C-alpha positions as CSV (number, residue, x, y, z in Angstrom):
1,M,0.0,0.0,0.0
2,A,1.3,3.4,-0.9
3,I,0.2,7.0,-0.4
4,A,-1.6,8.4,-3.4
5,A,-1.1,12.1,-3.3
6,V,-2.1,14.8,-5.8
7,D,0.8,17.1,-4.9
8,A,3.6,17.7,-2.4
9,D,1.3,19.4,0.1
10,D,-1.1,16.4,0.0
11,R,1.7,13.9,0.4
12,V,3.2,15.8,3.4
13,T,-0.3,16.1,5.0
14,Q,-0.8,12.3,4.6
15,L,2.6,11.6,5.9
16,I,1.9,13.8,9.0
17,L,-1.4,11.9,9.6
18,L,0.3,8.5,9.1
19,T,3.2,9.5,11.5
20,E,0.9,10.8,14.1
21,R,-1.4,7.7,14.1
22,L,1.6,5.4,14.3
23,T,3.0,7.5,17.1
24,D,-0.3,7.2,19.0
25,L,-0.5,3.4,18.5
26,I,3.1,2.9,19.6
27,A,2.6,5.1,22.6
28,K,-0.4,3.0,23.7
29,E,1.7,-0.2,23.3
30,A,4.5,1.3,25.3
31,Q,2.1,2.3,28.0
32,A,0.7,-1.2,28.2
33,F,4.2,-2.6,28.7
34,E,5.0,0.1,31.3
35,N,1.9,-0.8,33.2
36,R,2.9,-4.5,33.1
37,R,-0.1,-5.4,30.9
38,P,1.6,-6.5,27.7
39,H,-1.6,-8.4,26.7
40,E,-3.3,-5.0,26.2
41,A,-0.7,-4.1,23.5
42,A,-1.9,-7.0,21.4
43,Q,-5.0,-5.1,20.2
44,Y,-2.7,-2.6,18.4
45,V,-0.3,-5.0,16.8
46,E,-2.1,-5.5,13.5
47,E,-2.8,-1.9,12.7
48,T,0.6,-0.9,13.9
49,A,2.3,-3.4,11.6
50,K,0.2,-2.2,8.6
51,L,1.0,1.4,9.2
52,A,4.6,0.8,10.0
53,N,4.9,-1.0,6.6
54,V,3.4,2.0,4.8
55,Y,5.6,4.4,6.8
56,R,8.7,2.4,5.9
57,H,7.8,2.3,2.3
58,E,6.9,6.0,2.0
59,S,10.1,7.0,4.0
60,M,12.2,5.1,1.5
61,R,10.3,6.6,-1.4
62,V,10.9,10.2,-0.1
63,R,14.5,9.5,0.7
64,A,15.0,8.3,-2.9
65,N,13.2,11.3,-4.4
66,V,13.1,14.3,-2.1
67,A,11.2,16.2,-4.9
68,L,8.1,14.4,-3.7
69,I,7.9,16.7,-0.7
70,E,10.3,19.6,-1.2
71,T,7.8,21.8,-2.9
72,A,5.3,21.4,0.0
73,R,4.6,24.5,2.1
74,L,7.2,25.2,4.8
75,E,4.6,25.0,7.5
76,L,3.7,21.5,6.5
77,R,7.3,20.3,6.2
78,Q,7.9,21.7,9.7
79,R,4.9,19.8,11.1
80,L,6.2,16.6,9.4
81,K,9.6,17.2,11.0
82,R,8.0,17.6,14.5
83,A,5.8,14.6,14.0
84,T,8.8,12.5,13.0
85,E,10.7,13.7,16.1
86,A,7.8,12.7,18.3
87,F,7.6,9.4,16.5
88,D,11.4,8.8,17.2
89,A,10.9,9.6,20.8
90,V,8.0,7.2,21.3
91,L,9.9,4.5,19.5
92,A,12.7,4.9,22.0
93,R,10.2,4.8,24.9
94,Q,8.6,1.6,23.5
95,A,12.0,0.0,23.1
96,R,12.8,0.6,26.8
97,A,9.4,-0.7,27.9
98,V,9.7,-3.8,25.8
99,D,13.2,-4.5,26.9
100,A,12.2,-4.1,30.6
101,A,9.3,-6.5,30.0
102,R,11.6,-9.0,28.3
103,T,14.1,-8.8,31.2
104,V,11.3,-9.5,33.7
105,T,9.9,-12.4,31.7
106,E,13.4,-13.9,31.3
107,G,13.9,-13.7,35.1
108,L,10.6,-15.4,35.7
109,V,11.4,-18.2,33.3
110,R,14.8,-18.7,34.9
111,A,13.3,-18.8,38.4
112,V,10.8,-21.4,37.4
113,A,13.5,-23.5,35.6
114,E,15.8,-23.3,38.7
115,E,13.0,-24.3,41.0
116,I,12.2,-27.3,38.8
117,A,15.8,-28.2,38.6
118,N,16.1,-28.0,42.4
119,Q,13.0,-30.2,42.9
120,R,14.4,-32.8,40.5
121,A,17.8,-32.8,42.3
122,A,16.1,-33.7,45.6
123,P,15.9,-37.5,45.9
124,A,12.5,-39.0,46.3
125,T,12.5,-41.4,49.2
126,T,10.4,-44.5,48.6
127,Y,10.2,-47.9,50.1
128,G,11.0,-50.9,48.0
129,A,10.7,-54.6,48.4
130,G,11.4,-55.8,51.9
131,G,11.0,-52.3,53.4
132,M,14.3,-51.1,51.9
133,V,14.6,-47.3,51.3
134,N,15.1,-46.4,47.6
135,D,16.6,-42.9,46.9
136,R,16.1,-42.0,43.2
137,P,15.3,-38.9,41.3
138,A,11.7,-37.9,41.2
139,M,9.9,-38.1,37.8
140,G,9.2,-34.7,36.3
141,A,8.1,-33.0,33.2
142,A,10.4,-31.6,30.6
143,I,11.0,-27.9,30.3
144,T,12.6,-26.1,27.4
145,L,14.4,-22.7,27.7
146,N,15.1,-20.4,24.8
147,R,17.5,-17.5,25.5
148,R,15.9,-15.6,22.6
149,A,12.8,-14.4,24.4
């Protein structure tokens, strides 16, 4: 999907709207992670992905051909610049929030894995034939850890 603009002013206006909407969605995702409610961010993922793809495509297009926007009114180009700066700031905020959530999740997974390992290491005392005590590892379930969370 690409922006279909009639002139430079129209293209810049559409880029501003796209950038502001994307900024808003990513800010909501970041807030969900900051509030330790990452499941709430899921509702924005589909729209964010679609808009991010359009944004990426249009950014590459403008970089390749600056003439697409250079004849736009100065006021619009300045608004686009401010919108882009806000977008960059919210991306940095989201990156910090996602990284913090990932760190917490990894810590929880490690704690669970260590507890399972500790429980498996403790011998299970059972009584065998003739009342003899058998010390053998307890049966447990498998767990898989992936360092790329």
